[in-house]
Backbone as numpy.savetxt, mean C-alpha at the origin, in Angstrom:
# Nx Ny Nz CAx CAy CAz Cx Cy Cz
-27.17 2.69 -15.04 -25.74 2.92 -15.24 -25.02 1.57 -15.24
-24.07 1.42 -16.10 -23.28 0.22 -16.26 -22.48 -0.06 -14.97
-22.41 -1.34 -14.56 -21.68 -1.73 -13.35 -20.20 -1.38 -13.46
-19.65 -1.46 -14.67 -18.24 -1.13 -14.89 -17.98 0.35 -14.60
-18.89 1.20 -15.01 -18.76 2.65 -14.77 -18.85 2.93 -13.27
-19.76 2.25 -12.60 -19.91 2.42 -11.15 -18.62 2.02 -10.44
-18.05 0.88 -10.85 -16.78 0.43 -10.25 -15.68 1.46 -10.50
-15.61 1.99 -11.71 -14.58 3.00 -12.03 -14.71 4.21 -11.12
-15.93 4.65 -10.93 -16.17 5.83 -10.08 -15.76 5.53 -8.64
-16.17 4.38 -8.14 -15.86 4.00 -6.75 -14.35 3.91 -6.55
-13.66 3.20 -7.45 -12.20 3.06 -7.29 -11.48 4.37 -7.50
-11.97 5.22 -8.40 -11.36 6.55 -8.58 -11.48 7.36 -7.30
-12.63 7.29 -6.65 -12.82 8.01 -5.37 -11.87 7.46 -4.32
-11.74 6.14 -4.24 -10.83 5.53 -3.26 -9.37 5.91 -3.54
-9.00 5.98 -4.81 -7.64 6.40 -5.17 -7.40 7.84 -4.73
-8.36 8.70 -5.00 -8.23 10.12 -4.61 -8.12 10.25 -3.10
-8.97 9.54 -2.36 -8.92 9.59 -0.89 -7.56 9.11 -0.41
-7.07 8.00 -0.95 -5.77 7.46 -0.55 -4.65 8.48 -0.81
-4.69 9.12 -1.99 -3.67 10.13 -2.32 -3.75 11.34 -1.40
-4.95 11.74 -1.04 -5.12 12.87 -0.12 -4.57 12.51 1.26
-4.83 11.30 1.71 -4.29 10.85 3.01 -2.76 10.87 2.98
-2.18 10.35 1.91 -0.72 10.36 1.78 -0.21 11.80 1.79
-0.86 12.66 1.03 -0.46 14.08 0.97 -0.51 14.72 2.36
-1.58 14.42 3.11 -1.72 14.99 4.45 -0.63 14.49 5.40
-0.29 13.20 5.31 0.81 12.69 6.13 2.11 13.40 5.78
2.33 13.61 4.49 3.56 14.26 4.05 3.60 15.74 4.39
2.45 16.32 4.63 2.38 17.75 4.96 2.73 18.03 6.42
2.78 16.98 7.23 3.11 17.17 8.64 4.59 17.46 8.80
4.91 18.42 9.67 6.32 18.67 9.93 6.91 17.48 10.69
8.21 17.45 10.81 8.88 16.29 11.40 8.41 16.00 12.83
8.13 17.04 13.59 7.69 16.85 14.97 6.34 16.14 15.03
5.37 16.61 14.25 4.04 15.99 14.25 4.08 14.58 13.66
4.89 14.41 12.64 5.02 13.09 12.02 5.61 12.10 13.02
6.61 12.54 13.76 7.24 11.67 14.77 6.26 11.31 15.88
5.45 12.29 16.30 4.46 12.03 17.35 3.51 10.91 16.93
3.10 10.94 15.67 2.18 9.91 15.18 2.82 8.54 15.21
4.02 8.42 14.71 4.65 7.10 14.66 5.13 6.66 16.04
5.38 7.61 16.95 5.85 7.26 18.29 4.85 6.39 19.05
3.58 6.53 18.78 2.56 5.70 19.44 2.82 4.23 19.14
3.04 3.94 17.88 3.31 2.55 17.46 4.69 2.12 17.94
5.66 3.00 17.81 7.03 2.68 18.22 7.07 2.29 19.70
6.41 3.05 20.54 6.39 2.76 21.98 5.83 1.36 22.26
4.75 1.02 21.60 4.15 -0.31 21.81 5.08 -1.42 21.37
5.73 -1.23 20.22 6.63 -2.25 19.71 7.85 -2.39 20.62
8.44 -1.26 21.01 9.62 -1.29 21.90 9.26 -1.95 23.23
8.13 -1.59 23.81 7.71 -2.19 25.08 7.53 -3.70 24.94
6.94 -4.13 23.84 6.74 -5.56 23.61 8.07 -6.28 23.48
8.99 -5.71 22.70 10.31 -6.31 22.52 11.03 -6.40 23.86
10.98 -5.33 24.64 11.69 -5.31 25.93 11.08 -6.29 26.93
9.77 -6.50 26.86 9.13 -7.49 27.74 9.56 -8.90 27.37
9.70 -9.15 26.09 10.03 -10.50 25.60 11.53 -10.79 25.67
12.36 -9.73 25.61 13.80 -9.92 25.57 14.46 -8.92 26.53
14.89 -9.41 27.65 15.45 -8.53 28.69 16.73 -7.83 28.23
17.48 -8.44 27.33 18.71 -7.83 26.82 18.40 -6.59 25.98
17.22 -6.54 25.41 16.84 -5.42 24.54 16.81 -4.10 25.31
16.52 -4.15 26.60 16.47 -2.92 27.40 17.82 -2.21 27.43
18.88 -2.96 27.24 20.23 -2.40 27.27 20.69 -1.90 25.90
19.89 -2.13 24.87 20.27 -1.75 23.51 19.90 -0.29 23.25
20.89 0.60 23.15 20.59 2.03 22.96 20.05 2.35 21.55
20.22 1.44 20.63 19.77 1.70 19.25 18.39 1.11 18.96
17.81 0.40 19.92 16.54 -0.29 19.68 15.44 0.66 19.20
15.27 1.75 19.93 14.19 2.69 19.59 14.37 3.26 18.18
15.59 3.62 17.82 15.84 4.17 16.48 15.58 3.14 15.39
15.99 1.90 15.64 15.75 0.85 14.65 14.26 0.56 14.50
13.54 0.50 15.60 12.10 0.26 15.55 11.41 1.42 14.84
11.82 2.65 15.14 11.25 3.83 14.48 11.43 3.73 12.97
12.63 3.37 12.55 12.90 3.23 11.12 11.94 2.22 10.49
11.82 1.04 11.08 10.98 -0.01 10.49 9.50 0.34 10.55
9.07 0.98 11.61 7.66 1.39 11.70 7.34 2.40 10.61
8.19 3.38 10.43 7.94 4.42 9.42 7.98 3.85 8.00
8.93 2.98 7.73 9.03 2.40 6.39 7.88 1.42 6.13
7.45 0.71 7.15 6.29 -0.18 7.00 5.03 0.63 6.74
4.91 1.79 7.37 3.77 2.67 7.12 3.76 3.13 5.65
4.93 3.51 5.15 5.06 3.90 3.73 4.57 2.75 2.84
5.13 1.58 3.06 4.82 0.42 2.24 3.32 0.10 2.30
2.76 0.14 3.49 1.36 -0.23 3.68 0.40 0.72 2.99
0.58 2.03 3.16 -0.36 2.97 2.57 -0.27 2.95 1.04
0.93 2.68 0.52 1.08 2.56 -0.93 0.59 1.20 -1.44
0.63 0.17 -0.59 0.02 -1.12 -0.96 -1.48 -0.94 -1.16
-2.09 -0.20 -0.26 -3.53 0.08 -0.38 -3.80 0.85 -1.67
-2.95 1.82 -1.97 -3.09 2.56 -3.23 -2.98 1.61 -4.42
-2.04 0.68 -4.38 -1.89 -0.30 -5.45 -3.12 -1.17 -5.62
-3.76 -1.53 -4.52 -5.00 -2.31 -4.58 -6.08 -1.53 -5.32
-6.25 -0.26 -4.95 -7.28 0.56 -5.61 -6.93 0.77 -7.09
-5.65 1.02 -7.36 -5.23 1.26 -8.75 -5.50 0.03 -9.64
-5.13 -1.15 -9.15 -5.31 -2.35 -9.97 -6.80 -2.67 -10.13
-7.57 -2.44 -9.10 -9.02 -2.65 -9.25 -9.60 -1.68 -10.28
-9.13 -0.45 -10.26 -9.55 0.53 -11.27 -9.13 0.05 -12.66
-7.89 -0.38 -12.79 -7.37 -0.84 -14.08 -8.15 -2.05 -14.59
-8.61 -2.88 -13.68 -9.36 -4.07 -14.08 -10.72 -3.75 -14.70
-11.15 -2.50 -14.62 -12.41 -2.12 -15.25 -12.21 -1.74 -16.72
-10.97 -1.80 -17.19 -10.66 -1.47 -18.58 -10.22 -2.73 -19.32
-10.51 -2.78 -20.61 -10.13 -3.92 -21.44 -8.74 -3.70 -22.05
-7.74 -3.86 -21.20 -6.35 -3.78 -21.64 -5.62 -4.98 -21.08
-4.45 -5.27 -21.60 -3.72 -6.46 -21.16 -3.28 -6.32 -19.70
-3.07 -7.46 -19.07 -2.61 -7.47 -17.67 -1.28 -6.75 -17.53
-0.41 -6.97 -18.50 0.91 -6.33 -18.48 0.76 -4.81 -18.50
-0.11 -4.33 -19.37 -0.33 -2.88 -19.48 -0.94 -2.31 -18.19
-1.88 -3.05 -17.61 -2.49 -2.63 -16.34 -1.39 -2.48 -15.28
-0.56 -3.50 -15.21 0.54 -3.52 -14.22 1.45 -2.32 -14.42
1.88 -2.09 -15.64 2.80 -0.98 -15.95 2.16 0.36 -15.59
0.91 0.55 -15.98 0.22 1.82 -15.70 0.11 2.06 -14.20
-0.29 1.02 -13.46 -0.46 1.17 -12.01 0.86 1.46 -11.30
1.88 0.69 -11.62 3.18 0.88 -10.96 3.79 2.22 -11.36
3.63 2.59 -12.63 4.13 3.89 -13.08 3.41 5.03 -12.35
2.10 4.93 -12.22 1.35 5.94 -11.47 1.87 6.01 -10.03
2.05 4.84 -9.41 2.57 4.79 -8.03 3.94 5.43 -7.91
4.81 5.14 -8.87 6.15 5.72 -8.86 6.09 7.24 -9.01
5.28 7.71 -9.94 5.16 9.16 -10.16 4.56 9.84 -8.93
3.54 9.23 -8.34 2.94 9.84 -7.15 3.93 9.83 -5.98
4.65 8.73 -5.80 5.65 8.65 -4.72 6.74 9.70 -4.91
7.18 9.88 -6.16 8.20 10.88 -6.46 7.68 12.28 -6.16
6.46 12.57 -6.59 5.89 13.90 -6.33 5.68 14.11 -4.83
5.34 13.04 -4.12 5.13 13.12 -2.68 6.45 13.44 -1.96
7.51 12.80 -2.37 8.82 13.07 -1.77 9.27 14.50 -2.09
8.99 14.95 -3.30 9.31 16.33 -3.67 8.52 17.30 -2.78
7.24 17.02 -2.61 6.39 17.85 -1.74 6.96 17.89 -0.32
7.41 16.74 0.17 7.95 16.66 1.53 9.17 17.55 1.72
9.92 17.79 0.65 11.14 18.60 0.77 10.82 20.05 1.16
9.56 20.47 1.02 9.15 21.82 1.38 8.57 21.90 2.78
8.50 20.76 3.48 7.89 20.69 4.81 9.00 20.71 5.85
8.79 21.49 6.91 9.80 21.65 7.95 10.30 20.35 8.55
11.61 20.17 8.50 12.23 19.00 9.12 12.10 17.71 8.31
11.51 17.79 7.14 11.33 16.60 6.30 12.30 16.68 5.12
12.54 15.54 4.51 13.46 15.51 3.37 12.99 14.51 2.33
13.60 14.62 1.16 13.34 13.67 0.08 14.25 12.48 0.27
13.72 11.27 0.04 14.57 10.09 0.11 14.22 9.16 -1.04
15.21 8.83 -1.83 15.01 7.90 -2.94 14.56 6.55 -2.41
15.09 6.17 -1.26 14.70 4.90 -0.63 13.19 4.86 -0.42
12.59 5.97 0.02 11.14 6.01 0.23 10.37 5.85 -1.07
10.89 6.44 -2.14 10.24 6.29 -3.44 10.24 4.81 -3.84
11.35 4.13 -3.60 11.45 2.70 -3.93 10.53 1.86 -3.04
10.46 2.20 -1.77 9.57 1.48 -0.85 8.11 1.70 -1.26
7.78 2.95 -1.57 6.40 3.28 -1.96 6.01 2.57 -3.25
6.90 2.60 -4.23 6.63 1.94 -5.51 6.51 0.43 -5.32
7.33 -0.13 -4.45 7.23 -1.56 -4.13 5.89 -1.87 -3.48
5.42 -0.97 -2.64 4.11 -1.14 -2.01 3.00 -1.18 -3.05
3.05 -0.26 -4.02 2.05 -0.25 -5.09 2.11 -1.56 -5.87
3.31 -2.00 -6.23 3.46 -3.25 -6.98 2.91 -4.43 -6.18
3.15 -4.44 -4.89 2.65 -5.51 -4.02 1.12 -5.48 -3.96
0.54 -4.29 -3.83 -0.92 -4.15 -3.83 -1.52 -4.67 -5.12
-0.88 -4.35 -6.25 -1.33 -4.85 -7.55 -1.26 -6.37 -7.58
-0.17 -6.91 -7.07 0.01 -8.37 -7.04 -1.09 -9.03 -6.20
-1.43 -8.43 -5.07 -2.49 -8.98 -4.23 -3.81 -9.07 -5.00
-4.12 -8.03 -5.76 -5.36 -8.03 -6.54 -5.31 -9.10 -7.63
-4.17 -9.21 -8.31 -4.03 -10.23 -9.35 -4.21 -11.62 -8.75
-3.58 -11.88 -7.62 -3.71 -13.18 -6.96 -5.15 -13.44 -6.51
-5.78 -12.42 -5.93 -7.17 -12.57 -5.49 -8.08 -12.89 -6.68
-7.85 -12.22 -7.79 -8.66 -12.48 -9.00 -8.44 -13.90 -9.51
-7.20 -14.37 -9.49 -6.90 -15.74 -9.92 -7.58 -16.76 -9.01
-7.52 -16.53 -7.72 -8.15 -17.45 -6.76 -9.66 -17.48 -6.98
-10.26 -16.32 -7.11 -11.71 -16.24 -7.33 -12.08 -16.92 -8.65
-11.31 -16.66 -9.70 -11.57 -17.26 -11.01 -11.49 -18.78 -10.92
-10.47 -19.30 -10.23 -10.33 -20.75 -10.08 -11.46 -21.35 -9.25
-11.89 -20.65 -8.22 -13.01 -21.16 -7.42 -14.28 -21.25 -8.25
-14.57 -20.23 -9.03 -15.76 -20.26 -9.89 -15.62 -21.33 -10.97
-14.41 -21.50 -11.49 -14.17 -22.50 -12.52 -14.44 -23.90 -11.96
-13.93 -24.17 -10.76 -14.15 -25.46 -10.10 -15.63 -25.69 -9.83
-16.29 -24.65 -9.33 -17.71 -24.77 -9.01 -18.52 -25.08 -10.27
-18.19 -24.40 -11.38 -18.88 -24.65 -12.64 -18.64 -26.07 -13.13
-17.41 -26.58 -12.97 -17.11 -27.96 -13.37 -17.91 -28.95 -12.53
-18.03 -28.67 -11.22 -18.80 -29.54 -10.35 -20.27 -29.54 -10.75
-20.78 -28.38 -11.10 -22.17 -28.26 -11.53 -22.38 -29.05 -12.83
-21.42 -28.92 -13.78 -21.50 -29.65 -15.05 -21.45 -31.15 -14.81
-20.59 -31.61 -13.91 -20.49 -33.04 -13.60 -21.82 -33.53 -13.02
-22.41 -32.74 -12.15 -23.69 -33.11 -11.53 -24.79 -33.21 -12.54
-24.78 -32.33 -13.52 -25.82 -32.33 -14.56 -25.63 -33.51 -15.52
-24.38 -33.91 -15.74 -24.09 -35.00 -16.67 -24.24 -36.37 -16.03
-24.36 -36.42 -14.74 -24.43 -37.71 -14.04 -25.77 -38.40 -14.21
């Protein structure tokens, strides 16, 4: 079997797993979803309060930390999706621009459908802001792959030049 086909299958599986994980998170009612993020929120709040004694007096600290933890989780899981999507796209012979558009468009459509799905879950709602955060996460994941590919390409290019110089010496 061709290595390109194997890569396509592997990345397709990773994309599906990532989408299922996102779907499962979105299927949790607000109470269960809050319980999950509260573990991280507690650690962050405790750390902030240990480092800054004034923070203990801030009644909005927990709410602000909760907001950032939840939005960072959105961004992160969609960044991972963007990584898998761009790696999948890299197995096709299409322009970089087209790969980028397809991946980000897929991320946007999935984020939109995910927010729509959330509107049917108890205590959850649709937020355009989350769609934008999720789509930004996908775009960032794609960018990471593009940068990693450029770095790897440059390293191999340098190594090949060094080998050529050695042979010509």
